[in-house]
Wavefront OBJ file of the C-alpha trace (Angstrom):
o trace
v 52.896 18.769 58.522
v 49.350 19.419 59.704
v 46.929 16.475 59.712
v 43.985 17.633 57.632
v 41.210 15.742 55.925
v 37.499 15.284 55.483
v 35.346 16.412 58.377
v 32.983 13.440 58.019
v 31.511 12.551 61.419
v 30.881 8.885 62.122
v 29.040 9.241 65.421
v 28.286 6.422 67.883
v 25.138 4.681 66.643
v 25.205 6.466 63.317
v 25.475 4.439 60.112
v 27.658 5.710 57.309
v 25.566 6.961 54.429
v 26.054 8.721 51.139
v 29.516 7.250 50.581
v 30.580 4.109 48.738
v 33.187 1.626 49.844
v 34.451 0.650 53.271
v 34.867 2.970 56.223
v 38.567 3.699 56.830
v 39.494 4.048 60.499
v 42.975 5.065 61.675
v 43.863 3.856 65.168
v 46.446 5.729 67.252
v 47.607 5.435 70.827
v 50.301 6.647 73.201
v 51.439 9.653 71.199
v 52.914 11.226 74.363
v 53.086 14.852 73.278
v 55.050 17.031 73.361
v 57.987 14.839 74.358
v 57.369 12.323 71.545
v 54.744 13.983 69.302
v 55.635 17.611 68.530
v 53.464 17.682 65.417
v 51.805 15.074 63.239
v 54.606 12.911 61.747
v 54.586 12.968 57.933
v 54.263 9.168 57.696
v 51.179 9.285 59.945
v 49.709 12.165 57.925
v 50.056 10.083 54.746
v 47.887 7.321 56.206
v 45.312 9.827 57.458
v 44.448 10.860 53.911
v 40.972 9.566 53.116
v 40.267 8.500 56.709
v 36.650 8.602 57.860
v 37.482 8.390 61.551
v 40.426 8.436 63.969
v 40.348 6.437 67.184
v 42.915 7.470 69.805
v 43.312 4.998 72.665
v 44.771 7.465 75.147
v 47.991 8.908 76.522
v 47.598 11.873 74.222
v 49.196 13.915 77.034
v 48.279 17.338 75.625
v 44.961 18.359 74.084
v 46.852 20.157 71.319
v 47.257 16.795 69.574
v 43.478 16.417 69.501
v 43.094 19.937 68.140
v 45.582 19.031 65.409
v 43.610 15.915 64.481
v 40.175 17.507 64.795
v 39.879 18.166 61.062
v 38.818 14.494 61.056
v 36.048 12.769 62.958
v 37.869 11.841 66.155
v 37.080 9.727 69.203
v 39.474 9.453 72.141
v 39.644 7.849 75.578
v 41.635 9.120 78.528
v 44.967 7.486 79.369
v 46.826 7.342 82.668
v 49.114 10.204 81.554
v 46.289 12.442 80.326
v 45.406 15.532 82.323
v 42.376 17.783 82.746
v 42.806 19.396 79.319
v 42.332 16.040 77.559
v 39.349 15.273 79.789
v 37.864 18.674 78.992
v 38.325 17.990 75.282
v 35.859 15.125 75.704
v 37.888 12.026 76.542
v 36.088 9.532 78.824
v 37.663 6.455 80.395
v 35.879 4.109 77.982
v 33.842 4.392 74.800
v 31.394 2.089 73.073
v 30.778 2.891 69.416
v 28.869 1.720 66.381
v 31.351 1.875 63.504
v 29.147 1.533 60.463
v 27.378 -1.417 62.072
v 30.432 -2.922 63.799
v 30.080 -2.867 67.581
v 33.335 -1.582 69.044
v 34.716 -0.407 72.368
v 37.839 1.481 73.390
v 39.799 1.665 76.634
v 43.355 2.778 77.381
v 44.568 0.116 79.800
v 43.116 -3.361 79.278
v 45.139 -4.866 82.116
v 47.604 -7.773 82.034
v 47.907 -9.921 78.916
v 46.871 -13.013 80.865
v 43.093 -13.295 80.758
v 42.656 -10.178 78.606
v 40.117 -11.586 76.067
v 37.809 -12.889 78.785
v 38.208 -9.676 80.787
v 37.301 -7.520 77.777
v 34.337 -9.776 76.994
v 33.028 -9.179 80.511
v 33.754 -5.441 80.379
v 32.213 -4.926 76.918
v 29.767 -7.825 76.396
v 28.325 -6.439 73.166
v 31.601 -5.516 71.471
v 32.984 -7.311 68.440
v 36.182 -5.254 68.532
v 38.025 -3.752 71.519
v 40.753 -1.157 70.893
v 43.263 -0.427 73.640
v 46.719 1.080 74.192
v 49.014 1.627 77.201
v 51.521 -1.179 76.554
v 53.014 0.346 73.365
v 53.029 -3.244 72.050
v 51.131 -3.764 68.771
v 48.604 -6.599 68.973
v 45.861 -7.983 66.773
v 44.212 -11.048 68.276
v 42.476 -11.684 64.948
v 45.756 -12.295 63.119
v 45.903 -15.948 64.251
v 43.470 -18.832 64.739
v 40.258 -17.810 66.472
v 38.476 -20.030 68.999
v 34.710 -20.066 69.309
v 33.609 -18.023 72.315
v 37.056 -16.449 72.688
v 35.572 -12.975 72.996
v 35.956 -9.807 70.933
v 38.850 -9.111 68.608
v 41.490 -7.248 70.623
v 43.494 -4.564 68.811
v 46.381 -2.401 70.022
v 47.981 -0.180 67.346
v 51.190 0.372 69.326
v 52.621 3.885 69.352
v 53.682 5.905 66.304
v 56.118 8.019 68.303
v 57.218 6.126 71.428
v 58.110 2.599 70.294
v 60.003 1.640 73.481
v 61.208 -1.951 72.937
v 59.485 -2.337 69.577
v 61.540 -2.162 66.394
v 59.298 0.510 64.804
v 56.596 3.004 65.599
v 53.201 1.785 64.410
v 49.564 2.720 63.780
v 46.461 0.680 63.040
v 44.308 0.836 59.918
v 40.830 -0.715 59.894
v 38.419 -1.079 56.987
v 34.774 -1.746 57.852
v 31.969 -2.459 55.413
v 28.350 -3.400 56.080
v 29.097 -3.971 59.750
v 32.021 -6.310 59.037
v 35.688 -5.686 59.796
v 37.068 -6.590 56.382
v 40.705 -5.783 57.180
v 42.824 -4.781 60.159
v 46.493 -3.933 59.748
v 49.259 -2.697 62.008
v 51.613 -0.604 59.898
v 55.066 0.833 60.591
v 55.472 4.603 60.412
v 59.148 4.797 61.350
v 62.124 3.105 59.672
v 63.415 -0.072 61.332
v 66.872 -0.070 62.896
v 69.400 -1.390 60.425
v 72.930 -2.729 60.616
v 75.520 -0.587 58.909
v 73.489 2.613 59.144
v 71.408 1.943 56.024
v 68.171 3.905 55.802
v 65.077 1.847 55.021
v 62.116 3.915 53.809
v 58.706 3.607 55.425
v 56.224 2.063 52.997
v 53.565 4.638 52.141
v 49.853 3.762 52.092
v 48.491 2.243 48.881
l 1 2 3 4 5 6 7 8 9 10 11 12 13 14 15 16 17 18 19 20 21 22 23 24 25 26 27 28 29 30 31 32 33 34 35 36 37 38 39 40 41 42 43 44 45 46 47 48 49 50 51 52 53 54 55 56 57 58 59 60 61 62 63 64 65 66 67 68 69 70 71 72 73 74 75 76 77 78 79 80 81 82 83 84 85 86 87 88 89 90 91 92 93 94 95 96 97 98 99 100 101 102 103 104 105 106 107 108 109 110 111 112 113 114 115 116 117 118 119 120 121 122 123 124 125 126 127 128 129 130 131 132 133 134 135 136 137 138 139 140 141 142 143 144 145 146 147 148 149 150 151 152 153 154 155 156 157 158 159 160 161 162 163 164 165 166 167 168 169 170 171 172 173 174 175 176 177 178 179 180 181 182 183 184 185 186 187 188 189 190 191 192 193 194 195 196 197 198 199 200 201 202 203 204 205 206
């Protein structure tokens, strides 16, 4: 199934205009094509419908994935497994973006978990949200109690296609309105392993 959608471009520093409602951002990482991503998985394609922007936090592995997703506005950073073709497509090591007024940054490898919030605050002092990948471990630092001065919200969508030790493949879905992150979710896109061989369907987007 080809990932197709609106070609709306939410550029760094550019406010969203002429559209009502929140900006919908899909966050991907570590797709590891072609070994893990041979084409856009149907469950991922379902969530891409109506997306204003895709953020890919690296380890695309082949630029063909970016070509497949390019029907959408797309921003990507380079991962440690990405080669010259991904770099040539336009993937830098880091990105800083204005997502409809929300100051965000993206990097593939944020380093060890210990000290990560403070490290990201130093690396991206103006960011309210930092998206990263590399670990294949979904993480949303805003899902629990927040301490004053703790730094930006840290968000890792996991991987939709290479779950490693995680029970399911996952993606991230952000909704941003008037410069505020109104919701951030990490959603499964593969069925969980089940005892007895039962098949549990993936919940489609609302």
